[in-house]
C-alpha positions in Angstrom: -20.5 -0.1 20.4 -17.3 1.4 21.8 -14.6 -1.2 22.4 -12.1 -1.2 25.3 -8.8 0.5 24.5 -6.6 -1.9 22.6 -9.4 -4.2 21.6 -10.8 -4.8 18.1 -13.0 -7.4 16.4 -10.8 -10.1 14.8 -13.2 -12.5 13.1 -16.1 -11.6 10.9 -18.2 -13.8 8.7 -20.7 -12.2 6.3 -23.3 -14.0 4.4 -24.5 -11.2 2.3 -25.1 -8.9 5.2 -25.1 -11.0 8.3 -22.3 -10.5 10.7 -20.6 -12.7 13.4 -17.8 -11.1 15.4 -15.4 -12.2 18.1 -13.5 -9.6 20.0 -9.7 -9.8 21.1 -7.0 -7.4 21.5 -5.0 -7.6 18.2 -3.3 -5.4 15.8 -4.1 -4.9 12.1 -2.2 -6.5 9.3 1.6 -6.5 10.0 3.3 -3.7 8.2 5.6 -5.7 6.0 2.8 -8.0 4.9 0.7 -5.0 3.9 3.6 -3.5 1.9 4.1 -6.7 0.0 0.3 -7.1 -0.6 -0.1 -3.5 -1.9 2.9 -3.5 -4.1 2.2 -6.9 -5.6 -1.4 -6.3 -6.2 -0.9 -3.0 -7.9 1.8 -4.4 -10.1 -0.4 -7.5 -11.1 -3.6 -5.4 -11.7 -1.6 -3.2 -14.0 -0.3 -6.1 -15.9 -3.8 -7.7 -16.2 -5.6 -4.4 -17.0 -3.8 -1.2 -17.7 -7.0 0.7 -17.4 -7.3 0.6 -13.6 -5.7 3.5 -11.9 -5.2 4.0 -8.2 -7.2 6.8 -6.7 -5.3 8.3 -3.8 -8.2 10.2 -2.3 -11.3 8.2 -3.0 -13.5 10.1 -0.5 -15.6 9.5 2.5 -17.1 6.1 1.4 -13.6 4.4 1.6 -11.5 4.0 4.6 -8.0 5.2 4.9 -6.2 1.8 4.6 -8.0 0.8 1.4 -6.4 1.0 -2.0 -8.9 2.0 -4.6 -8.5 1.5 -8.3 -10.8 3.1 -10.8 -11.4 2.3 -14.6 -13.1 5.2 -16.4 -12.5 3.9 -20.0 -16.2 3.0 -20.7 -18.3 6.1 -21.5 -21.3 5.0 -19.5 -20.0 3.0 -16.4 -17.1 3.4 -14.0 -15.6 0.2 -12.6 -13.8 -0.1 -9.3 -11.5 -2.6 -7.5 -10.8 -2.2 -3.8 -7.9 -3.8 -1.9 -9.1 -3.8 1.6 -7.1 -4.9 4.7 -9.4 -6.6 7.2 -10.5 -3.6 9.4 -11.1 -6.1 12.3 -7.5 -7.0 12.6 -5.4 -10.1 11.6 -3.3 -10.8 8.6 -6.2 -10.9 6.2 -7.8 -8.9 3.5 -10.6 -8.8 1.0 -10.8 -7.6 -2.6 -14.0 -5.8 -3.7 -15.2 -5.0 -7.2 -18.1 -3.3 -8.7 -19.4 -0.4 -10.8 -21.3 2.8 -10.9 -23.5 3.9 -13.7 -23.2 7.4 -12.3 -19.6 7.6 -13.7 -18.0 7.8 -10.2 -16.6 5.6 -7.6 -19.6 3.9 -6.0 -21.0 5.7 -3.0 -22.6 3.0 -0.9 -23.4 3.3 2.8 -22.8 -0.5 3.0 -20.1 -2.6 1.4 -20.2 -5.2 0.1 -23.7 -5.0 -1.3 -26.2 -7.6 0.1 -27.3 -8.9 -3.3 -25.7 -12.2 -4.5 -23.3 -11.2 -7.3 -24.7 -14.0 -9.4 -28.2 -12.8 -9.3 -27.6 -9.0 -9.5 -30.0 -7.2 -11.6 -28.9 -4.9 -14.5 -31.0 -1.9 -13.3 -28.8 -1.3 -10.2 -27.1 2.1 -10.4 -24.1 1.1 -8.2 -22.9 -2.2 -6.9 -19.9 -3.7 -5.0 -19.3 -7.3 -4.1 -16.3 -9.3 -2.9 -14.1 -11.3 -5.3 -14.2 -14.2 -2.9 -18.1 -14.3 -3.1 -17.8 -15.2 -6.7 -16.1 -18.5 -5.6 -17.9 -19.1 -2.4 -20.8 -17.1 -1.0 -19.6 -17.5 2.6 -16.0 -16.7 2.1 -15.0 -13.2 3.0 -11.3 -12.8 3.3 -8.0 -14.1 1.9 -5.8 -15.1 5.0 -2.1 -15.1 5.3 -2.5 -17.6 8.0 -4.8 -20.6 8.8 -7.3 -18.6 11.0 -10.2 -19.2 8.6 -10.1 -23.1 9.3 -9.8 -22.9 13.1 -12.3 -23.1 15.9 -12.5 -20.0 18.3 -10.0 -21.2 20.9 -7.4 -22.1 18.2 -8.2 -19.0 16.3 -7.1 -16.8 19.3 -4.0 -18.9 19.7 -3.2 -18.5 16.0 -3.8 -14.8 15.9 -1.5 -14.2 18.9 1.3 -16.4 17.2 1.0 -14.4 14.0 1.1 -11.0 15.7 4.9 -10.8 16.0 6.9 -8.4 13.6 8.4 -10.0 10.5 11.1 -8.9 8.1 10.4 -8.1 4.4 11.9 -11.3 3.3 9.6 -13.3 5.7 6.7 -11.3 4.4 7.5 -12.3 0.9 7.6 -15.9 1.8 4.3 -15.8 3.7 2.5 -13.8 1.0 3.6 -15.6 -2.1 1.2 -18.6 -2.1 -1.8 -16.4 -1.1 -1.0 -13.8 -3.7 -0.7 -16.6 -6.4 -4.3 -17.6 -5.5 -5.5 -14.0 -5.4 -4.1 -12.9 -8.8 -5.5 -16.1 -10.4 -8.9 -15.3 -9.0 -8.7 -11.8 -10.1 -7.7 -12.7 -13.7 -9.9 -15.6 -14.3 -12.9 -14.7 -12.1 -13.0 -11.0 -11.1 -12.1 -9.2 -14.3 -14.2 -11.6 -16.3 -17.1 -10.9 -14.0 -16.8 -7.2 -14.6 -16.6 -7.8 -18.4 -19.9 -9.8 -18.0 -21.4 -7.0 -16.0 -20.4 -4.4 -18.6 -22.0 -6.5 -21.4 -25.2 -7.2 -19.4 -25.7 -3.8 -17.8 -24.5 -1.4 -20.5 -23.7 -2.9 -23.9 -26.0 -6.0 -24.3 -23.1 -7.5 -26.3 -20.6 -10.3 -26.1 -17.6 -9.6 -23.9 -14.8 -7.7 -25.6 -12.1 -8.3 -23.0 -11.3 -4.6 -22.7 -11.4 -4.4 -19.0 
């Protein structure tokens, strides 16, 4: 469906494939917030696992604002972590993670995959899920505002309020608490999950913590 000029969907709730969208004229994530998010995420991912390297041209299965990180250290499987600003607008984003047994970035026509990450089968060739699903199956995005907790009317008001430009210093202050939660989730949930997947799908061994 073609949207009127200047309009974009701003709220989306996936439950392993089902979508609910509301439409409102709204810009994507504010530039200064996106800068802070990208810089901090890449720095922390490198600290947690030096094997993930950013792919600057990931190909047609990834959209232009996504930052894609690839880990090719394992001889039989490629791991991927994707930092994805919400394409439907608002100061929110998701982190996706997964693998390909074809030794490439996953080439999926639909992301994230519709299969619950806690029940995924080892015979899948490629798979991508959201980091947030490992905590809550109905949670899609990390928000730099309170929009996730609001009703539709308050959501619109909140989105308009948070659409004004901000400085780099303001962006740091807004992003700091969300980034703290994100990095904790990545370290203690996301990377451990990929470790478990590696053991289950490829090695059949106890996690070695090398991701």
